[in-house]
C-alpha positions in Angstrom: 129.4 85.3 87.1 126.6 83.0 87.9 124.6 84.5 90.7 124.2 82.4 93.9 121.2 80.1 94.0 119.7 82.0 97.0 119.7 85.2 95.0 118.0 83.5 91.9 115.6 82.0 94.4 115.0 85.5 95.9 114.4 86.9 92.5 111.8 84.3 91.8 110.3 84.0 95.4 109.7 87.8 95.3 107.8 87.6 91.9 105.9 84.4 93.2 104.8 86.1 96.3 103.7 89.4 95.1 102.5 88.5 91.7 100.9 85.1 93.1 98.6 87.1 95.3 97.1 89.1 92.2 96.5 85.6 90.3 99.7 85.1 88.4 102.2 82.1 88.3 105.7 82.4 87.9 108.3 79.8 86.2 112.3 80.5 85.7 114.0 79.0 83.0 117.3 79.2 81.0 117.7 80.9 78.1 119.4 77.7 76.6 116.4 75.7 77.2 114.1 77.7 75.0 116.6 78.2 72.1 117.4 74.4 72.1 113.7 73.8 70.8 113.3 77.0 68.7 114.5 78.2 65.5 117.2 80.7 65.1 114.6 83.1 63.9 112.9 82.9 67.5 115.9 82.7 69.6 116.5 84.8 72.7 119.5 86.9 72.1 121.1 86.3 75.4 123.6 83.9 76.7 122.6 80.5 77.5 122.7 80.5 81.1 120.7 83.9 81.1 117.8 83.7 83.7 114.5 84.0 82.1 110.9 83.9 83.6 107.5 83.2 82.0 104.2 84.4 83.7 100.7 83.1 83.5 97.6 84.4 84.5 95.1 82.1 86.2 91.2 82.6 86.6 91.4 84.4 89.5 93.5 87.3 87.9 90.1 88.8 86.6 88.6 89.4 90.1 91.8 90.0 91.9 93.4 92.3 89.6 91.6 93.3 86.4 88.1 94.4 88.0 90.1 96.6 90.6 92.4 98.1 87.6 89.3 99.2 86.0 87.7 100.8 89.2 91.0 102.8 89.5 90.3 104.5 86.3 93.7 103.7 84.8 92.0 101.9 81.5 92.0 104.5 78.6 91.1 102.0 75.9 94.0 102.8 73.7 94.6 99.0 73.8 93.0 95.8 75.1 92.0 96.7 78.6 93.3 93.2 79.7 96.7 93.8 77.9 96.8 97.3 79.4 96.2 95.9 83.0 98.7 93.3 82.8 101.2 95.5 81.1 101.0 98.3 83.7 101.1 95.7 86.7 104.2 94.0 85.6 106.2 96.9 84.4 105.3 98.7 87.6 106.3 95.7 89.7 109.5 95.3 87.9 110.6 99.0 88.2 109.7 99.1 91.9 111.3 95.7 93.1 114.2 95.5 90.7 115.4 98.8 90.0 119.2 97.9 89.7 118.3 94.8 87.3 118.3 95.5 83.4 115.0 93.4 82.6 113.7 92.7 79.1 110.0 92.5 79.3 108.0 90.9 76.5 104.1 90.4 76.4 102.4 87.7 74.6 100.4 90.4 72.4 103.6 92.0 71.2 104.4 91.8 67.5 107.6 92.2 65.7 107.9 94.3 62.5 108.0 91.2 60.5 104.6 90.1 62.1 106.5 87.3 64.2 105.6 87.3 67.9 108.3 88.5 70.4 108.3 85.2 71.9 106.9 81.8 71.5 104.6 81.9 74.6 103.6 78.2 74.7 106.9 76.8 74.1 108.5 79.2 76.9 105.7 77.7 79.3 106.7 74.2 78.1 110.4 74.5 78.8 109.8 76.1 82.1 107.6 73.3 83.2 104.7 75.5 83.6 102.2 73.6 81.2 102.7 70.8 78.7 102.8 72.0 74.7 101.0 69.4 72.7 101.6 69.3 69.1 100.6 67.0 66.0 104.5 65.9 66.3 103.6 64.3 69.6 101.0 61.8 68.1 101.8 58.6 66.2 100.6 58.7 62.8 98.2 61.6 63.2 95.0 61.5 61.3 95.1 64.8 59.6 97.6 64.2 57.1 99.5 67.4 56.1 96.7 69.5 57.7 98.5 72.1 59.5 97.3 71.8 63.2 97.9 74.3 66.0 99.5 73.0 69.1 98.1 74.0 72.7 99.3 74.2 76.4 97.4 72.1 79.1 98.1 73.2 82.6 98.2 70.2 85.2 96.0 72.2 87.6 94.0 74.6 85.4 93.6 72.6 82.1 93.1 75.1 79.7 91.8 78.0 81.9 94.7 80.4 82.0 96.6 82.5 79.6 100.5 83.1 79.0 101.1 86.8 79.5 104.6 87.9 79.7 108.2 87.1 79.4 110.8 88.3 81.5 114.8 88.3 80.7 117.3 89.4 83.4 119.8 90.3 81.0 122.9 90.4 83.5 121.9 87.8 85.4 123.2 83.8 85.0 121.0 81.2 86.6 123.7 78.9 87.5 123.6 75.2 88.3 120.8 75.7 90.9 118.2 75.9 88.5 117.3 72.5 86.9 115.3 72.0 84.3 111.9 69.9 85.1 109.5 68.9 82.5 105.8 69.8 82.4 103.4 67.3 83.7 101.9 65.0 80.9 98.2 65.2 82.0 96.9 64.1 78.3 98.7 61.1 78.0 96.7 58.7 75.5 96.9 59.1 71.6 93.1 59.5 71.5 92.9 62.1 74.0 95.8 64.1 72.3 94.0 64.0 69.0 90.6 65.0 70.9 92.5 68.0 72.4 93.9 69.3 69.3 90.5 68.8 67.5 88.8 70.8 70.0 91.3 73.4 69.8 91.6 73.6 66.1 88.0 72.9 65.0 85.8 74.2 68.0 87.9 76.7 70.0 85.4 79.1 70.0 83.2 76.9 72.5 86.4 76.6 74.9 85.6 72.7 75.3 89.4 72.1 74.8 89.9 73.9 78.1 88.2 71.1 79.8 90.3 68.2 78.3 91.1 67.5 82.0 89.3 68.4 85.0 90.3 71.8 86.3 90.7 73.0 89.8 89.7 76.5 88.7 88.0 77.9 86.0 86.6 81.5 84.7 83.8 83.0 86.8 80.5 83.7 84.8 81.3 87.2 84.8 85.2 86.5 83.2 83.2 84.2 80.6 81.0 86.9 79.5 83.7 89.3 79.0 86.1 86.9 76.9 83.1 85.6 74.9 82.2 89.1 74.1 83.6 90.2 70.6 86.5 92.8 71.3 84.6 95.7 69.6 81.5 95.3 72.2 83.6 95.1 75.3 83.7 98.7 75.9 79.9 98.8 75.9 79.9 95.6 78.2 82.3 97.2 80.8 80.3 100.3 80.8 77.3 98.3 81.2 78.9 96.8 84.5 79.9 100.5 85.5 83.2 100.9 84.3 84.9 103.2 81.7 83.1 106.6 82.2 83.3 109.4 79.8 86.3 110.8 81.7 88.1 107.6 81.0 87.6 107.6 77.4 88.8 111.3 77.0 85.2 112.3 76.2 84.5 114.5 79.3 80.9 116.1 79.5 79.6 118.3 82.2 77.5 115.3 83.6 80.7 113.3 84.0 83.4 115.7 85.2 84.0 114.9 89.0 81.9 112.3 89.0 83.3 109.3 91.3 80.5 107.1 91.4 81.9 104.4 88.8 
């Protein structure tokens, strides 16, 4: 039975009001929309009308959520600190707010045994209307011939200054006719600009210039840029320099750190 529109809206509204205050954006879609544009290997194995939600992080998530998460001493470096923060926040939120719902949660960093991602994050963002997924196939007579060019999403407000973090599937809920598909805003319209975007992303992704293909309303702070531009193997040292990740957190207690709450 399809859930009434107001019920679906309540679920999405709860997600948006709570996660939005932490720097996330929430976009609902139907499983059918995603499966229609992906190969069978990547299909979501749920009925077509099942309610799904894609969650994006905006630049403010770093200061609103990640730094307080580090201060709370929940980070143990078992996995990437950002991934750990997002996973803890979303799984805790779902268990607290939707205890009676069967919710399948997939994160952007998760890989299946066959090395495929659990979901195609940029495709999910596109079909949900969150961000336009620009690919070589969108460009007439692309100049690269048969060269493989990876596509990239552009957010209408944030440009490239965002990340796709998670996919929620409410297994027992049908979205029903109340949820209608809206295409994502096409903010890189000309052939020349699309070529420029894909070349920035594929050939110069490390300088982040692709993120500024449009004028963004919000960008990463200097501290956030420093964090993400630091090689992953060196981020622990950076966080310690900032006063996070004490020896206790890392499981390497010493006499000097036991009971020290100064960080």
